[in-house]
C-alpha positions as CSV (number, residue, x, y, z in Angstrom):
1,M,75.3,-71.2,65.9
2,K,75.0,-68.2,63.5
3,K,73.6,-64.7,64.1
4,F,72.0,-62.7,61.4
5,T,70.8,-59.0,61.5
6,R,68.8,-57.0,59.0
7,S,67.2,-53.6,59.2
8,Y,64.0,-52.3,57.6
9,N,62.5,-48.9,57.1
10,T,59.1,-49.7,58.8
11,Y,57.8,-49.2,62.3
12,I,56.0,-51.2,65.0
13,Y,52.4,-50.2,65.4
14,S,51.6,-47.2,67.6
15,G,48.0,-46.1,68.3
16,Q,46.3,-43.8,70.7
17,I,44.3,-46.3,72.7
18,F,46.9,-49.1,72.4
19,D,49.6,-46.8,73.7
20,L,47.5,-45.8,76.7
21,Y,48.3,-49.2,78.0
22,H,51.5,-50.3,76.2
23,G,53.2,-46.9,75.6
24,G,56.6,-46.6,77.4
25,L,57.2,-50.4,77.1
26,K,59.7,-51.7,74.6
27,P,58.2,-54.4,72.3
28,C,59.8,-57.3,70.5
29,I,57.9,-59.1,67.7
30,F,59.0,-62.7,68.3
31,D,58.8,-66.1,66.5
32,I,60.5,-69.4,66.7
33,E,61.2,-72.4,64.4
34,T,61.3,-75.9,65.8
35,T,61.9,-79.5,64.7
36,G,58.3,-80.4,65.7
37,L,55.3,-79.3,67.7
38,S,56.0,-80.9,71.0
39,A,58.8,-79.7,73.3
40,Q,58.0,-82.5,75.7
41,R,58.8,-85.1,73.1
42,G,62.2,-83.8,72.4
43,N,61.5,-81.4,69.5
44,K,64.1,-78.6,69.5
45,I,64.2,-74.9,68.9
46,I,66.5,-74.3,65.9
47,L,65.8,-70.7,65.0
48,T,64.5,-67.5,66.7
49,A,63.6,-64.1,65.3
50,C,63.4,-60.9,67.3
51,L,62.1,-57.7,65.6
52,I,62.7,-54.6,67.7
53,P,62.3,-50.9,67.1
54,D,65.3,-48.6,66.5
55,R,65.7,-45.0,65.6
56,K,65.6,-45.7,61.9
57,G,62.8,-48.3,61.8
58,V,63.1,-51.9,63.0
59,T,65.9,-54.5,63.2
60,I,65.4,-58.2,62.9
61,T,67.9,-60.4,64.7
62,Q,68.0,-64.2,64.2
63,F,69.8,-66.9,66.0
64,F,70.2,-70.1,63.9
65,A,71.4,-73.6,65.0
66,E,73.7,-75.2,62.4
67,N,72.6,-78.6,63.9
68,P,70.1,-79.8,66.6
69,Y,72.8,-79.9,69.2
70,E,73.1,-76.1,69.2
71,E,69.7,-75.6,70.6
72,D,71.1,-74.5,74.0
73,R,73.2,-71.8,72.3
74,V,70.2,-70.5,70.3
75,I,68.0,-70.3,73.4
76,M,70.7,-68.7,75.5
77,A,71.6,-66.1,72.8
78,T,67.9,-65.2,72.4
79,M,67.4,-64.7,76.2
80,D,70.6,-62.7,76.5
81,F,69.4,-60.6,73.5
82,L,66.0,-59.8,75.2
83,K,67.8,-58.9,78.3
84,D,70.5,-56.7,76.7
85,E,68.0,-54.9,74.5
86,G,65.7,-54.1,77.5
87,V,62.7,-55.7,75.9
88,D,59.6,-55.3,78.1
89,Y,57.0,-57.4,76.2
90,L,56.6,-59.7,73.3
91,I,54.2,-59.5,70.3
92,T,53.4,-62.8,68.8
93,Y,51.0,-64.6,66.5
94,N,49.6,-67.6,68.5
95,G,52.7,-67.3,70.8
96,L,50.5,-67.7,73.8
97,S,49.7,-71.3,72.8
98,F,52.9,-72.3,71.0
99,D,56.1,-70.1,71.0
100,I,56.2,-69.0,74.6
101,P,55.2,-72.4,76.2
102,F,57.7,-74.1,73.9
103,M,60.5,-71.8,75.0
104,K,59.6,-72.2,78.7
105,Q,59.5,-76.0,78.4
106,R,62.9,-76.2,76.6
107,L,64.4,-73.8,79.2
108,E,63.2,-76.1,82.0
109,M,64.1,-79.3,80.3
110,K,67.6,-78.1,79.4
111,N,68.0,-76.6,82.9
112,L,69.2,-73.3,81.5
113,P,69.6,-70.4,84.0
114,Y,66.9,-68.1,82.4
115,V,63.3,-67.2,83.2
116,L,60.9,-66.3,80.4
117,N,57.9,-64.8,82.2
118,M,57.2,-61.6,80.2
119,Y,54.0,-59.8,79.2
120,E,52.8,-60.9,75.8
121,F,50.4,-59.4,73.3
122,D,49.1,-62.2,71.0
123,L,47.5,-60.8,67.8
124,Y,46.0,-64.2,67.0
125,N,44.3,-64.4,70.3
126,F,43.0,-60.8,69.9
127,I,41.6,-61.6,66.4
128,R,40.0,-64.9,67.5
129,S,38.4,-63.4,70.6
130,N,37.2,-60.1,69.3
131,T,36.4,-60.4,65.5
132,D,34.3,-62.5,63.3
133,L,37.1,-63.2,60.8
134,K,37.0,-66.9,61.4
135,S,33.4,-67.1,60.2
136,Q,34.5,-65.1,57.1
137,I,37.7,-66.8,56.1
138,G,37.9,-70.1,58.1
139,S,41.5,-70.7,59.2
140,L,43.1,-67.9,61.2
141,S,46.6,-68.9,60.3
142,Q,48.9,-66.0,59.8
143,K,49.2,-66.5,56.1
144,N,45.5,-66.7,55.7
145,I,45.1,-63.4,57.6
146,E,47.8,-61.8,55.5
147,Q,45.9,-62.9,52.4
148,Y,42.6,-61.4,53.7
149,F,44.3,-58.1,54.4
150,G,46.1,-58.1,51.0
151,I,49.7,-58.3,52.1
152,N,50.4,-62.0,51.3
153,S,52.2,-60.9,48.0
154,N,54.7,-59.0,50.1
155,R,56.2,-62.3,51.4
156,K,59.6,-63.3,50.0
157,D,59.6,-66.8,51.4
158,V,58.4,-69.9,49.5
159,I,57.9,-72.5,52.2
160,S,55.6,-73.3,55.2
161,G,56.6,-74.0,58.7
162,R,56.2,-77.7,58.1
163,E,58.5,-77.5,55.1
164,S,61.1,-75.7,57.1
165,V,61.3,-78.7,59.5
166,K,62.1,-81.1,56.6
167,L,64.6,-78.6,55.1
168,F,66.4,-78.2,58.4
169,A,66.9,-82.0,58.6
170,E,68.5,-81.9,55.2
171,Y,70.6,-78.8,56.1
172,T,72.1,-80.6,59.1
173,L,73.6,-83.2,56.6
174,N,75.0,-80.9,53.9
175,Q,75.1,-77.3,55.4
176,D,73.6,-76.1,52.0
177,S,73.7,-72.3,52.0
178,V,70.6,-72.1,49.8
179,I,68.6,-74.1,52.3
180,E,69.9,-71.9,55.1
181,K,68.7,-68.8,53.2
182,I,65.3,-70.4,52.6
183,I,64.7,-71.2,56.3
184,L,66.0,-67.9,57.5
185,T,63.8,-66.0,55.0
186,H,60.7,-67.8,56.1
187,N,61.3,-67.1,59.8
188,R,62.2,-63.4,59.1
189,E,59.1,-62.9,56.9
190,D,56.9,-64.2,59.7
191,V,57.9,-61.4,62.1
192,L,58.1,-58.7,59.4
193,Q,54.6,-59.6,58.1
194,L,53.3,-59.7,61.7
195,C,54.7,-56.1,62.1
196,H,52.7,-55.1,59.0
197,L,49.5,-56.9,60.1
198,L,49.5,-55.2,63.5
199,S,49.6,-51.8,61.8
200,I,46.8,-52.7,59.3
201,I,44.5,-54.3,61.9
202,G,45.2,-51.5,64.4
203,R,44.3,-48.8,61.9
204,N,41.9,-46.3,63.5
205,N,42.1,-47.9,66.9
206,F,41.2,-51.4,65.6
207,S,37.7,-50.1,64.8
208,A,37.3,-51.9,61.5
209,A,38.5,-55.2,63.0
210,L,36.2,-54.8,65.9
211,G,33.2,-54.3,63.6
212,E,32.2,-50.8,64.5
213,P,33.3,-47.4,63.0
214,D,35.4,-45.2,65.2
215,V,33.3,-42.0,64.7
216,E,35.6,-39.9,66.8
217,S,38.8,-40.9,64.9
218,R,39.3,-38.3,62.2
219,Y,42.4,-39.5,60.5
220,D,42.7,-41.9,57.6
221,D,46.4,-42.5,57.1
222,I,47.5,-45.7,58.8
223,H,50.5,-44.0,60.4
224,E,48.9,-40.8,61.6
225,V,48.1,-40.3,65.3
226,T,46.9,-37.3,67.3
227,Y,47.6,-36.2,70.8
228,S,45.9,-35.2,74.0
229,N,47.3,-32.1,75.6
230,S,49.0,-33.9,78.4
231,N,49.8,-37.4,77.1
232,K,51.7,-37.4,73.9
233,V,51.8,-40.7,72.0
234,P,54.6,-41.7,69.6
235,N,53.7,-41.4,65.9
236,A,53.7,-44.8,64.2
237,S,55.6,-43.2,61.3
238,E,58.4,-42.1,63.6
239,P,61.0,-44.3,65.4
240,H,59.8,-45.9,68.6
241,G,60.0,-43.4,71.5
242,A,60.0,-40.3,69.2
243,S,57.2,-37.8,69.5
244,K,55.9,-34.6,68.1
245,S,55.6,-31.4,70.0
246,S,52.0,-30.7,71.0
247,D,50.1,-27.8,69.5
248,S,46.9,-26.0,70.3
249,N,45.0,-27.8,67.6
250,A,45.8,-31.3,69.0
251,E,42.8,-33.6,69.0
252,P,41.8,-35.5,72.2
253,I,42.5,-39.2,72.5
254,V,39.5,-40.9,70.8
255,S,37.0,-42.9,72.8
256,N,36.5,-46.5,71.6
257,H,35.4,-48.4,74.7
258,R,35.0,-51.7,72.7
259,L,38.8,-51.6,72.2
260,D,39.4,-50.8,75.8
261,A,37.3,-53.9,76.8
262,A,39.0,-56.1,74.1
263,L,42.5,-55.3,75.2
264,A,41.7,-55.9,78.9
265,Q,39.9,-59.2,78.3
266,T,42.1,-60.8,75.7
267,G,44.8,-63.2,76.6
268,A,46.8,-62.1,79.7
269,G,44.9,-58.8,79.8
270,L,46.7,-55.4,80.2
271,P,50.3,-54.7,81.2
272,S,50.5,-53.2,84.7
273,A,53.3,-52.0,86.9
274,G,55.5,-51.3,83.9
275,G,55.1,-54.8,82.6
276,D,55.7,-56.5,85.9
277,L,52.0,-57.5,86.2
278,T,49.1,-58.4,84.0
279,A,45.7,-57.0,84.9
280,R,42.3,-58.4,83.9
281,P,39.5,-56.4,85.6
282,R,35.9,-57.5,85.9
283,L,32.8,-56.3,87.8
284,A,31.2,-58.9,90.0
285,A,28.8,-58.7,93.0
286,G,29.2,-55.0,93.6
287,C,33.0,-55.2,93.4
288,L,35.8,-54.5,91.0
289,V,37.9,-57.7,90.9
290,I,41.4,-57.6,89.3
291,T,43.2,-60.8,88.6
292,G,46.5,-61.4,86.9
293,S,50.1,-62.7,86.9
294,Q,53.3,-61.5,88.5
295,L,55.9,-61.1,85.7
296,R,59.4,-59.8,85.2
297,A,61.2,-59.1,81.9
298,P,64.7,-60.6,81.7
299,H,66.4,-57.3,82.0
300,K,64.6,-56.7,85.3
301,L,65.5,-60.0,86.9
302,S,68.2,-60.2,89.5
303,E,69.8,-63.1,91.4
304,E,69.0,-61.5,94.8
305,T,65.3,-60.8,94.3
306,D,62.5,-63.1,93.2
307,F,60.0,-61.5,90.8
308,A,57.0,-63.0,92.5
309,I,55.9,-62.3,96.1
310,N,53.7,-63.7,98.8
311,A,51.5,-61.1,100.5
312,N,48.0,-60.5,101.8
313,I,46.1,-57.3,102.4
314,F,43.1,-57.9,104.6
315,P,40.1,-55.4,104.5
316,E,39.7,-53.3,107.6
317,T,36.0,-52.6,106.9
318,A,33.4,-53.9,104.5
319,S,34.4,-51.1,102.0
320,S,38.1,-51.7,102.2
321,I,40.4,-53.2,99.5
322,S,41.6,-56.8,99.9
323,A,44.4,-58.4,97.9
324,E,46.4,-61.6,97.7
325,F,49.7,-62.1,95.9
326,I,50.7,-65.8,95.6
327,K,54.4,-66.6,94.8
328,E,53.9,-70.3,94.1
329,N,51.9,-69.7,90.9
330,C,52.9,-66.1,90.3
331,S,49.3,-64.9,90.5
332,Y,47.3,-62.2,92.4
333,Q,43.8,-61.0,93.0
334,I,42.5,-57.6,94.2
335,K,39.0,-57.0,95.3
336,I,37.5,-53.5,95.6
337,P,34.0,-52.9,96.9
338,L,32.0,-50.3,95.0
339,E,29.4,-47.9,96.1
340,K,26.1,-47.9,94.2
341,H,23.4,-45.5,93.3
342,G,20.6,-46.7,91.0
343,N,22.3,-48.5,88.1
344,S,25.6,-46.7,88.6
345,Q,28.7,-47.9,90.5
346,F,31.6,-45.8,91.7
347,L,34.3,-45.4,94.4
348,D,36.2,-42.8,96.2
349,I,39.8,-42.7,94.9
350,R,41.0,-39.5,96.5
351,K,43.6,-41.2,98.7
352,I,44.7,-43.5,96.0
353,L,45.4,-40.6,93.6
354,L,47.2,-38.5,96.2
355,R,49.4,-41.5,97.1
356,A,50.2,-42.1,93.4
357,E,50.9,-38.4,92.8
358,S,53.3,-38.2,95.7
359,S,55.2,-41.3,94.7
360,E,58.3,-41.4,92.5
361,D,56.8,-44.1,90.4
362,D,56.3,-43.1,86.7
363,V,53.5,-45.7,86.2
364,Q,51.4,-44.5,89.1
365,I,51.9,-40.9,88.2
366,K,50.9,-41.5,84.5
367,Y,47.7,-43.3,85.4
368,A,46.7,-40.9,88.1
369,E,47.1,-38.1,85.6
370,L,44.9,-39.9,83.1
371,L,42.2,-40.5,85.7
372,R,42.4,-36.8,86.7
373,E,41.5,-35.9,83.1
374,S,38.5,-38.2,83.0
375,D,35.0,-36.7,82.8
376,N,33.9,-39.6,84.9
377,L,35.9,-38.5,87.9
378,I,33.6,-36.2,89.9
379,N,34.7,-34.8,93.3
380,D,37.3,-37.6,93.6
381,Y,34.6,-40.2,93.0
382,L,35.4,-42.4,89.9
383,L,32.4,-43.6,88.0
384,L,32.9,-47.2,86.7
385,V,29.3,-48.0,85.7
386,N,27.1,-45.2,84.4
387,D,23.4,-46.1,84.3
388,G,24.2,-49.8,83.7
389,K,26.9,-49.2,81.1
390,E,30.5,-50.2,82.1
391,L,33.0,-47.5,81.5
392,H,35.9,-49.7,80.3
393,R,38.5,-46.9,80.0
394,E,38.1,-45.9,83.6
395,I,38.0,-49.5,84.8
396,N,41.2,-50.2,83.0
397,L,43.1,-47.1,84.0
398,F,42.1,-47.6,87.7
399,S,42.9,-51.3,87.6
400,I,46.4,-50.6,86.4
401,L,46.9,-47.8,89.0
402,I,45.7,-49.8,92.0
403,S,47.5,-53.0,91.1
404,T,50.7,-51.1,90.5
405,Q,50.4,-49.2,93.7
406,L,49.7,-52.3,95.9
407,Y,52.5,-54.3,94.3
408,R,55.0,-51.5,94.6
409,N,54.1,-50.8,98.2
410,I,54.2,-54.3,99.6
């Protein structure tokens, strides 16, 4: 097995609304190359690429099998890398359907001592679920999307994924360095181009991709972000984790409730509990219902503690919260009855906020502070539906807070 590393002076997307939910979590843009499409039929992983942020930009690390029998080494090296780098979540293109299930299946079939159960943001899934690009351009393949957004000419590779399979079969026979370079370049360009795509599509809080102008967003440069007074967000033109000092002219975080809704309802939903849960909120029959998965990034796993738990919280009254955490399938559901007045729905969150603010949990404190700042928190009552209109920002922030609080306190 060979390991390759290359650095670039570019940055993983950072945006105001996206960072409300993903800020503070370390991302990795991830892609695999295989000998075929079916892990169950014995196709193997022969190359992985991990693009992570650093203080100077991003670094791409690749693990390459010199023959199909080195698949174990590639997978183990990749999992160790994710653990050692403290990666909290993966960014992929169609990884929800291919890369991640393929990795999980090969881990299980090879009986390797690793668990891949991380939060993932799948840009393909987001585009397919929330835009009309398919009707405009047909195939939503990554290269087709790159062409639509005008960055396909940036690619330095000359092959497709299907061609890389044939080339690898040839490489195993002759170890040709030219073929090796061609395969590596294709894999590396996939994650680098995905990094660029996310920044382009995410411009102005995804407003163009979502089909509606973001009238409250007053910046034009793709890398510029503004700050609220109490919640600074990293600038996309700065290294991950860096931030500016706030000033008196800082603009408030923009309101784009379509993006809040899209992020919550796409794929796994929102990261909660610092990436240990997913959260997909919905309103149903006078209740806020939150469903999701119990997760754990590799660097948070330990031999002594399972990442999934079994627990039940039974309601004491008709207005009490109920919850069920199921270890067997790593799922959970929380049900919160809402009060109603006319076409509006709300709930009293005073005790929940006080409990969060007195905890030592950074996630609870962060989302309690954000809810305190909301104009829709009135005398400790949080408005979730205002005159028939769902307030997606408040729904999302509260869902993350309560799911984190229940999970942490069980």
